[in-house]
VOFITI-863821 format. One record per residue (C-alpha): chain; x, y, z; residue number from 1. Coordinates in steps of 0.2 Angstrom, whole numbers. Example, Ala and Ser with C-alpha at 12.3 -4.5 7.8 and 13.67 -1.06 7.14 Angstrom:
<sites>
A	62	-22	39	1
A	68	-5	36	2
</sites>
This chain:
<sites>
A	732	-600	122	1
A	720	-591	111	2
A	724	-589	92	3
A	729	-571	95	4
A	740	-575	109	5
A	749	-589	98	6
A	751	-576	84	7
A	759	-563	96	8
A	770	-576	105	9
A	777	-582	88	10
A	780	-565	82	11
A	789	-561	98	12
A	800	-577	96	13
A	805	-572	79	14
A	808	-553	81	15
A	820	-557	95	16
A	831	-567	83	17
A	832	-555	69	18
A	842	-538	67	19
A	828	-528	59	20
A	810	-528	54	21
A	806	-535	36	22
A	795	-524	25	23
A	792	-538	12	24
A	786	-556	14	25
A	787	-570	2	26
A	778	-587	2	27
A	786	-599	-9	28
A	776	-613	-16	29
A	780	-631	-22	30
A	797	-633	-30	31
A	800	-614	-28	32
A	807	-613	-10	33
A	826	-612	-15	34
A	824	-594	-19	35
A	826	-591	0	36
A	843	-598	-1	37
A	849	-583	-12	38
A	845	-571	2	39
A	861	-562	10	40
A	865	-564	29	41
A	851	-577	30	42
A	843	-582	47	43
A	834	-598	45	44
A	821	-603	59	45
A	812	-619	56	46
A	794	-621	60	47
A	798	-634	73	48
A	808	-621	83	49
A	793	-610	85	50
A	783	-614	101	51
A	765	-621	97	52
A	767	-619	78	53
A	760	-631	65	54
A	772	-641	54	55
A	773	-642	35	56
A	772	-660	28	57
A	772	-659	9	58
A	787	-664	-2	59
A	795	-648	-9	60
A	790	-638	7	61
A	804	-636	19	62
A	795	-627	33	63
A	805	-612	39	64
A	805	-594	40	65
A	820	-587	31	66
A	826	-569	35	67
A	838	-559	24	68
A	842	-546	12	69
A	839	-545	-7	70
A	839	-530	-19	71
A	842	-518	-5	72
A	826	-524	5	73
A	825	-534	21	74
A	813	-548	18	75
A	805	-564	27	76
A	803	-579	16	77
A	792	-593	20	78
A	801	-608	13	79
A	786	-620	11	80
A	769	-616	16	81
A	755	-625	26	82
A	740	-632	16	83
A	721	-634	20	84
A	722	-652	14	85
A	736	-656	27	86
A	722	-655	40	87
A	726	-638	46	88
A	712	-626	48	89
A	711	-610	38	90
A	715	-600	53	91
A	731	-611	57	92
A	738	-611	39	93
A	737	-592	38	94
A	746	-589	55	95
A	762	-585	45	96
A	753	-570	37	97
A	747	-563	53	98
A	764	-565	60	99
A	772	-556	46	100
A	760	-542	49	101
A	766	-540	67	102
A	784	-541	61	103
A	781	-526	50	104
A	778	-533	32	105
A	768	-521	21	106
A	769	-531	4	107
A	767	-550	2	108
A	772	-559	-14	109
A	763	-576	-15	110
A	769	-590	-26	111
A	762	-607	-31	112
A	763	-621	-43	113
A	747	-622	-53	114
A	738	-632	-66	115
A	735	-623	-82	116
A	716	-621	-87	117
A	718	-608	-101	118
A	722	-617	-117	119
A	735	-603	-122	120
A	746	-608	-107	121
A	760	-621	-107	122
A	770	-629	-93	123
A	784	-618	-87	124
A	773	-602	-90	125
A	773	-589	-76	126
A	757	-581	-73	127
A	753	-565	-63	128
A	737	-568	-53	129
A	724	-554	-58	130
A	710	-561	-46	131
A	705	-577	-38	132
A	690	-589	-36	133
A	688	-597	-19	134
A	681	-614	-22	135
A	689	-622	-6	136
A	673	-622	4	137
A	681	-612	18	138
A	688	-595	22	139
A	701	-590	35	140
A	691	-575	40	141
A	676	-585	47	142
A	675	-586	66	143
A	679	-573	79	144
A	687	-558	72	145
A	703	-551	79	146
A	701	-532	77	147
A	720	-529	79	148
A	722	-537	62	149
A	709	-527	53	150
A	691	-525	49	151
A	677	-539	50	152
A	673	-536	31	153
A	689	-532	21	154
A	687	-525	3	155
A	696	-536	-10	156
A	691	-527	-26	157
A	709	-524	-31	158
A	717	-538	-20	159
A	730	-541	-33	160
A	735	-523	-37	161
A	732	-519	-55	162
A	744	-504	-55	163
A	758	-515	-47	164
A	755	-529	-59	165
A	756	-517	-74	166
A	772	-510	-68	167
A	780	-528	-66	168
A	774	-534	-82	169
A	782	-519	-91	170
A	798	-521	-83	171
A	798	-540	-85	172
A	795	-537	-104	173
A	810	-526	-104	174
A	821	-539	-97	175
A	814	-553	-108	176
A	803	-562	-96	177
A	786	-566	-103	178
A	772	-566	-91	179
A	754	-573	-93	180
A	740	-565	-83	181
A	725	-573	-76	182
A	713	-579	-63	183
A	718	-592	-50	184
A	705	-604	-43	185
A	708	-613	-27	186
A	701	-631	-24	187
A	704	-639	-7	188
A	714	-654	-14	189
A	723	-665	-10	190
A	717	-674	-26	191
A	720	-666	-42	192
A	704	-658	-50	193
A	694	-669	-61	194
A	692	-665	-80	195
A	674	-660	-76	196
A	680	-648	-62	197
A	692	-641	-74	198
A	679	-638	-87	199
A	669	-629	-74	200
A	684	-619	-69	201
A	686	-613	-87	202
A	668	-609	-89	203
A	667	-598	-73	204
A	683	-588	-78	205
A	698	-597	-71	206
A	715	-598	-80	207
A	724	-609	-67	208
A	719	-620	-53	209
A	728	-625	-37	210
A	727	-629	-18	211
A	734	-614	-9	212
A	737	-595	-10	213
A	719	-589	-8	214
A	718	-590	11	215
A	735	-580	13	216
A	729	-567	1	217
A	712	-564	11	218
A	721	-563	27	219
A	734	-551	20	220
A	720	-540	13	221
A	712	-539	31	222
A	729	-535	38	223
A	731	-521	26	224
A	746	-529	17	225
A	748	-527	-2	226
A	747	-543	-12	227
A	755	-549	-27	228
A	753	-567	-34	229
A	763	-578	-46	230
A	758	-595	-52	231
A	771	-606	-60	232
A	761	-617	-72	233
A	769	-634	-69	234
A	756	-644	-79	235
A	741	-643	-89	236
A	725	-647	-78	237
A	716	-663	-79	238
A	708	-667	-96	239
A	717	-653	-106	240
A	730	-665	-113	241
A	723	-682	-107	242
A	739	-686	-98	243
A	739	-691	-79	244
A	745	-679	-66	245
A	759	-681	-53	246
A	768	-671	-40	247
A	784	-676	-48	248
A	779	-667	-64	249
A	775	-652	-53	250
A	793	-652	-45	251
A	802	-656	-62	252
A	794	-641	-71	253
A	797	-629	-56	254
A	815	-634	-57	255
A	815	-630	-76	256
A	809	-613	-73	257
A	821	-610	-59	258
A	832	-596	-66	259
A	817	-587	-74	260
A	807	-587	-58	261
A	822	-581	-48	262
A	825	-567	-60	263
A	806	-562	-59	264
A	807	-562	-40	265
A	823	-551	-40	266
A	814	-539	-52	267
A	799	-538	-41	268
A	809	-535	-25	269
A	818	-521	-34	270
A	802	-513	-39	271
A	793	-514	-22	272
</sites>
């Protein structure tokens, strides 16, 4: 099957198993996937059940589509994501976004665990993404364009909606949730960035670094889906503190901000 046929087949497979079309999509990053467990009337469909669908292999990424209700909205949450460093192509790892577009999603909330580059950040901070820098060396829009999903040359000037970010920031402040804002820079991984790369990232304007999110945001932009991005700063990036980095630290800090993260996502869903 062609890539387009695979996307349509997966969307048909999922739509036959849900009671209504979701309007909001969530992609939940490392250590953040249990938000999907809070949805009402959940329907869980593992990646492995979907014909010809790639599998998630990273600890902290279950690998399932979870459908359900929250804040009066019917949503689809990706409990775990696919990564470029797992060996998936950019086109493969963004399959879920194109599938969400066919299912009816109009707004996508992207979340990730990230390393803090900005000296003012601390582990446990939540950062609204204002823009991104793609340093992965690849782009999911390269290759044959599928016009049913959008234009060949999508505009990404206001990819992470400034108006929506401001609305969320103000409501979060009213609820006592402190939010950072900044630019997210994607590296390919899977190794953590070197101290020299982190210094470069700071010089070119990045506030946080990670290994995801950018491909999904670009495909969402092409599909005409609104994008909101949240980074959980789970560690300070290499060279900032002199300490070694580990995936366990990422998972531990994500667990510590569990309640605040859940409150923020609830707030966002209520506002969308």
